[in-house]
TIVEX-837404 format. One record per residue (C-alpha): residue in three letters; x, y, z. Coordinates in nm, 3 decimals. Layout:
N
+------+---------+---------+---------+
: code :       x :       y :       z :
+------+---------+---------+---------+
:  ALA :       X :       Y :       Z :
...
+------+---------+---------+---------+
END
This chain:
115
+------+---------+---------+---------+
: code :       x :       y :       z :
+------+---------+---------+---------+
:  MET :  -1.242 :   3.861 :  -1.884 :
:  GLU :  -0.957 :   3.709 :  -2.107 :
:  ARG :  -0.706 :   4.016 :  -2.014 :
:  ARG :  -0.718 :   3.944 :  -1.639 :
:  SER :  -0.739 :   3.556 :  -1.724 :
:  ASN :  -0.431 :   3.629 :  -1.955 :
:  TRP :  -0.267 :   3.786 :  -1.687 :
:  LEU :  -0.300 :   3.570 :  -1.395 :
:  ASN :  -0.172 :   3.294 :  -1.562 :
:  GLY :   0.128 :   3.460 :  -1.665 :
:  ALA :   0.206 :   3.571 :  -1.294 :
:  ILE :   0.155 :   3.199 :  -1.216 :
:  GLU :   0.387 :   3.123 :  -1.483 :
:  GLU :   0.623 :   3.400 :  -1.366 :
:  LEU :   0.600 :   3.251 :  -0.976 :
:  GLY :   0.640 :   2.927 :  -1.056 :
:  LEU :   0.346 :   2.817 :  -0.882 :
:  LYS :   0.246 :   2.438 :  -0.991 :
:  ASN :  -0.089 :   2.389 :  -0.756 :
:  VAL :  -0.305 :   2.715 :  -0.944 :
:  VAL :  -0.543 :   2.707 :  -1.231 :
:  VAL :  -0.710 :   3.005 :  -1.343 :
:  ILE :  -1.085 :   2.916 :  -1.470 :
:  ARG :  -1.185 :   3.181 :  -1.682 :
:  SER :  -1.608 :   3.159 :  -1.603 :
:  ARG :  -1.951 :   3.236 :  -1.465 :
:  ALA :  -1.943 :   3.076 :  -1.084 :
:  GLU :  -2.317 :   2.973 :  -1.202 :
:  GLU :  -2.187 :   2.735 :  -1.491 :
:  LEU :  -1.937 :   2.572 :  -1.325 :
:  HIS :  -2.021 :   2.258 :  -1.145 :
:  ARG :  -1.699 :   2.163 :  -0.916 :
:  THR :  -1.737 :   2.170 :  -0.571 :
:  ASP :  -1.414 :   2.094 :  -0.462 :
:  PHE :  -1.204 :   2.479 :  -0.503 :
:  ASP :  -1.000 :   2.612 :  -0.263 :
:  VAL :  -1.052 :   2.966 :  -0.331 :
:  ALA :  -1.273 :   3.165 :  -0.546 :
:  THR :  -1.235 :   3.544 :  -0.561 :
:  ALA :  -1.420 :   3.750 :  -0.792 :
:  ARG :  -1.339 :   4.133 :  -0.882 :
:  ALA :  -1.628 :   4.374 :  -0.953 :
:  VAL :  -1.930 :   4.134 :  -1.035 :
:  ALA :  -2.195 :   4.203 :  -0.743 :
:  ALA :  -2.293 :   4.302 :  -0.355 :
:  LEU :  -2.074 :   4.080 :  -0.074 :
:  ASP :  -2.450 :   3.941 :  -0.014 :
:  LYS :  -2.507 :   3.772 :  -0.378 :
:  LEU :  -2.125 :   3.694 :  -0.474 :
:  VAL :  -2.129 :   3.448 :  -0.154 :
:  ARG :  -2.450 :   3.329 :  -0.285 :
:  LEU :  -2.277 :   3.214 :  -0.626 :
:  LEU :  -1.928 :   3.143 :  -0.505 :
:  SER :  -1.985 :   2.960 :  -0.183 :
:  PRO :  -2.122 :   2.630 :  -0.399 :
:  LEU :  -1.791 :   2.635 :  -0.573 :
:  ILE :  -1.578 :   2.549 :  -0.241 :
:  ARG :  -1.780 :   2.330 :  -0.024 :
:  GLY :  -1.613 :   2.041 :  -0.111 :
:  SER :  -1.260 :   2.128 :  -0.078 :
:  GLU :  -1.022 :   2.223 :   0.197 :
:  GLY :  -0.939 :   2.590 :   0.195 :
:  LYS :  -1.314 :   2.697 :   0.190 :
:  THR :  -1.207 :   3.066 :   0.120 :
:  ILE :  -1.361 :   3.367 :  -0.072 :
:  LEU :  -1.139 :   3.647 :  -0.171 :
:  ALA :  -1.379 :   3.911 :  -0.314 :
:  LEU :  -1.186 :   4.236 :  -0.388 :
:  LYS :  -1.369 :   4.553 :  -0.276 :
:  GLY :  -1.319 :   4.913 :  -0.206 :
:  SER :  -1.396 :   5.145 :   0.057 :
:  LYS :  -1.741 :   5.012 :   0.120 :
:  ALA :  -1.626 :   4.692 :   0.242 :
:  PRO :  -1.725 :   4.761 :   0.556 :
:  GLU :  -2.114 :   4.784 :   0.478 :
:  GLU :  -2.106 :   4.550 :   0.238 :
:  ILE :  -1.998 :   4.312 :   0.536 :
:  GLU :  -2.301 :   4.466 :   0.721 :
:  SER :  -2.538 :   4.418 :   0.457 :
:  ALA :  -2.443 :   4.055 :   0.373 :
:  SER :  -2.438 :   3.923 :   0.753 :
:  ASP :  -2.724 :   3.743 :   0.783 :
:  ARG :  -2.656 :   3.583 :   0.412 :
:  LEU :  -2.276 :   3.506 :   0.559 :
:  GLU :  -2.425 :   3.327 :   0.873 :
:  LEU :  -2.736 :   3.152 :   0.697 :
:  LEU :  -2.416 :   3.017 :   0.441 :
:  GLY :  -2.185 :   2.900 :   0.740 :
:  PHE :  -1.906 :   3.183 :   0.673 :
:  ASP :  -1.683 :   3.274 :   0.991 :
:  ASN :  -1.665 :   3.659 :   1.016 :
:  PRO :  -1.484 :   3.814 :   0.742 :
:  GLU :  -1.172 :   3.960 :   0.759 :
:  ILE :  -1.085 :   4.285 :   0.575 :
:  LEU :  -0.730 :   4.276 :   0.435 :
:  THR :  -0.525 :   4.612 :   0.262 :
:  LEU :  -0.266 :   4.403 :   0.019 :
:  GLY :   0.029 :   4.635 :  -0.081 :
:  LEU :   0.054 :   4.845 :   0.166 :
:  GLY :   0.383 :   5.034 :   0.140 :
:  LYS :   0.502 :   4.776 :  -0.203 :
:  ALA :   0.270 :   4.912 :  -0.424 :
:  PRO :   0.162 :   5.264 :  -0.598 :
:  GLU :  -0.168 :   5.155 :  -0.498 :
:  THR :  -0.362 :   4.921 :  -0.200 :
:  ALA :  -0.616 :   4.653 :  -0.292 :
:  THR :  -0.891 :   4.639 :   0.012 :
:  VAL :  -0.979 :   4.210 :   0.001 :
:  VAL :  -1.245 :   4.081 :   0.169 :
:  ARG :  -1.137 :   3.688 :   0.262 :
:  ILE :  -1.404 :   3.490 :   0.402 :
:  ARG :  -1.385 :   3.133 :   0.488 :
:  LEU :  -1.657 :   2.851 :   0.565 :
:  LYS :  -1.677 :   2.718 :   0.902 :
:  ALA :  -1.526 :   2.378 :   0.929 :
+------+---------+---------+---------+
END
């Protein structure tokens, strides 16, 4: 969504980040494989999401997917376990971001392709 992309671009500028680019696009429309990190929010269940995003990170050093998920993250990981193994991912990590620092927390699933 344009609003989210604009917010991210503003955050990048405010933080002075030089090595970050926001690309607003559907994953299946991109033809690059060198993204260190691919992120998604409210796109699809984790098993479908990793199938969509894994081609984007295969040729990079970072090889990481960050998926914003809710309280059902453990269940999604369990449902996606066969697909994660098939695609060559390490065990997912569930991160709770903003705890004690923001009014609301965010649950993020971090998954890395095996080296």
